[in-house]
C-alpha positions as CSV (number, residue, x, y, z in Angstrom):
1,M,-11.4,-20.2,-13.5
2,D,-8.1,-18.9,-12.9
3,D,-5.1,-20.1,-10.3
4,R,-6.4,-18.1,-7.5
5,D,-9.7,-19.8,-7.4
6,V,-8.1,-23.1,-7.3
7,E,-5.9,-22.0,-4.5
8,E,-8.8,-20.8,-2.5
9,T,-10.7,-24.2,-2.3
10,P,-9.1,-25.6,0.8
11,V,-8.0,-29.0,0.8
12,P,-8.1,-30.4,4.4
13,R,-4.4,-31.2,4.1
14,R,-3.5,-27.5,2.9
15,H,-5.7,-26.3,5.6
16,I,-3.9,-27.6,8.5
17,S,-0.4,-26.6,6.7
18,R,-1.8,-23.3,6.6
19,R,-3.0,-23.0,10.2
20,T,0.4,-24.5,11.4
21,A,3.0,-23.0,8.7
22,Q,4.0,-20.5,11.7
23,L,4.5,-23.0,14.5
24,P,7.7,-24.7,15.3
25,L,8.2,-28.5,13.9
26,V,7.3,-30.0,17.3
27,S,4.3,-28.0,17.7
28,K,3.3,-28.6,14.0
29,V,3.6,-32.4,14.6
30,L,1.7,-32.2,17.9
31,Y,-1.2,-30.3,16.2
32,R,-1.7,-32.7,13.5
33,I,-1.7,-35.5,16.0
34,D,-4.3,-34.0,18.1
35,H,-6.1,-33.0,14.8
36,Y,-6.2,-36.3,13.2
37,S,-6.8,-38.3,16.4
38,S,-10.0,-36.5,17.1
39,M,-11.7,-37.4,14.2
40,P,-14.5,-40.0,14.3
41,V,-12.9,-42.4,12.0
42,V,-9.9,-42.9,14.2
43,A,-12.3,-43.6,17.1
44,I,-14.2,-46.1,15.1
45,S,-11.0,-47.4,13.8
46,G,-9.4,-47.8,17.1
47,V,-12.6,-49.7,18.4
48,A,-12.5,-52.1,15.6
49,L,-8.8,-52.9,15.9
50,L,-9.4,-53.9,19.5
51,M,-12.2,-55.9,18.5
52,V,-10.0,-57.7,16.1
53,F,-7.5,-58.0,18.7
54,L,-9.8,-59.2,21.3
55,V,-11.2,-62.1,18.8
56,V,-7.9,-63.3,17.5
57,G,-6.4,-63.3,20.8
58,G,-9.3,-65.2,22.3
59,F,-8.8,-67.7,19.7
60,L,-4.9,-68.1,20.1
61,G,-5.3,-67.9,23.8
62,F,-3.9,-64.5,24.3
63,P,0.0,-65.2,23.8
64,N,1.8,-63.7,26.5
65,Q,3.9,-61.6,24.0
66,W,0.8,-60.3,22.6
67,V,-0.6,-59.1,25.7
68,V,2.8,-57.5,26.8
69,G,2.9,-56.1,23.4
70,F,-0.7,-54.5,23.7
71,E,-0.2,-53.0,27.2
72,V,3.0,-51.4,25.9
73,T,1.5,-50.1,23.1
74,V,-1.5,-48.7,24.7
75,A,0.7,-47.1,27.8
76,A,2.9,-45.3,25.0
77,L,-0.1,-44.0,23.1
78,T,-1.9,-42.9,25.9
79,L,1.3,-41.0,27.4
80,M,1.9,-39.6,24.0
81,M,-1.6,-38.3,23.8
82,V,-1.5,-36.6,27.2
83,F,1.6,-34.8,26.2
84,T,-0.3,-33.8,22.5
85,I,-3.3,-32.9,24.2
86,Q,-1.7,-30.8,26.9
87,H,0.6,-28.9,24.4
88,T,-2.6,-28.0,22.1
89,Q,-4.6,-26.9,25.0
90,S,-2.0,-24.8,26.5
91,R,-1.5,-22.9,23.0
92,E,-5.2,-22.5,22.4
93,Q,-5.5,-21.2,26.0
94,A,-2.8,-18.7,25.5
95,A,-4.1,-17.5,22.2
96,T,-7.6,-16.7,24.1
97,Q,-6.0,-15.2,27.0
98,R,-4.3,-12.6,24.2
99,K,-7.5,-12.3,22.5
100,L,-9.4,-11.3,25.8
101,D,-6.7,-8.9,26.7
102,E,-7.2,-7.5,23.5
103,L,-10.7,-6.9,24.1
104,L,-10.2,-5.8,27.6
105,R,-7.9,-3.0,26.1
106,A,-10.3,-2.1,23.3
107,V,-13.5,-1.8,25.5
108,P,-14.0,1.5,27.1
109,G,-14.4,1.3,30.9
110,A,-13.2,-2.3,31.1
111,A,-10.5,-2.6,33.7
112,A,-7.2,-2.6,32.0
113,S,-5.5,-4.1,35.3
114,L,-7.5,-7.5,34.4
115,M,-5.1,-7.8,31.2
116,M,-2.5,-10.7,31.7
117,L,-4.3,-11.4,35.2
118,E,-3.3,-15.0,34.8
119,E,0.3,-14.5,34.9
120,A,-0.3,-12.2,38.1
121,P,0.6,-13.4,41.8
122,K,-2.1,-15.4,43.3
123,E,-2.4,-12.6,45.9
124,T,-3.5,-10.1,43.0
125,I,-5.9,-12.8,41.5
126,L,-7.6,-13.4,45.0
127,E,-7.7,-9.6,45.4
128,V,-9.3,-8.7,42.0
129,E,-11.6,-12.0,42.8
130,D,-12.8,-10.3,46.1
131,E,-13.5,-6.7,44.4
132,Q,-15.4,-8.7,41.5
133,R,-17.6,-10.5,44.2
134,E,-18.4,-7.3,45.9
135,V,-19.3,-5.5,42.5
136,R,-21.7,-8.6,42.0
137,S,-23.1,-8.5,45.3
138,E,-24.0,-4.8,45.0
139,S,-25.1,-5.5,41.3
140,I,-27.5,-8.2,42.7
141,E,-28.7,-6.2,45.7
142,T,-29.3,-3.3,43.3
143,D,-31.4,-5.5,40.8
144,E,-33.5,-6.9,43.7
145,D,-34.0,-3.2,44.9
146,E,-35.2,-2.4,41.4
147,S,-37.5,-5.4,41.1
148,T,-39.1,-4.9,44.3
149,G,-39.8,-1.3,43.6
150,N,-40.8,-1.9,40.1
151,A,-43.4,-4.7,41.5
152,A,-44.9,-2.1,43.5
153,T,-45.5,0.5,40.7
154,P,-47.6,-1.5,38.6
155,E,-50.2,-2.6,41.8
156,A,-50.4,1.0,42.6
157,G,-51.3,2.0,39.0
158,S,-53.8,-0.9,38.8
159,E,-55.6,0.4,41.9
160,Q,-56.3,3.7,40.4
């Protein structure tokens, strides 16, 4: 086994480092928070920590300092997670949109006007939506006409 084989074996931390290597520092940190906080062991640990807090707090009569500390900690973690999730979802959505734009560009017969539609004014989006509704309605009517015509043909053939 040479050095190349060892490097190709992904270690979870290296895998994340490789995926986030080109990101700015803030994005790297937020991506890692999002990645690690979505692991089942983190959720189980959080529930276990909450249970320990409730049991110990119950025996000690829930001191006011503990309650305030718990509330502040939960509020801070919630706010941090909202921004973390929003940041990572926004990046992933932007990447997905670019990939879809590339597919639209590459597929013959696709409407190139749909590329970058998410950045178009609302009126343009509504116009495209109306056009697609019309096309869909025409397609449904055509399918219904064909299915009605096809249903009559076998009956005629079975009578002969």
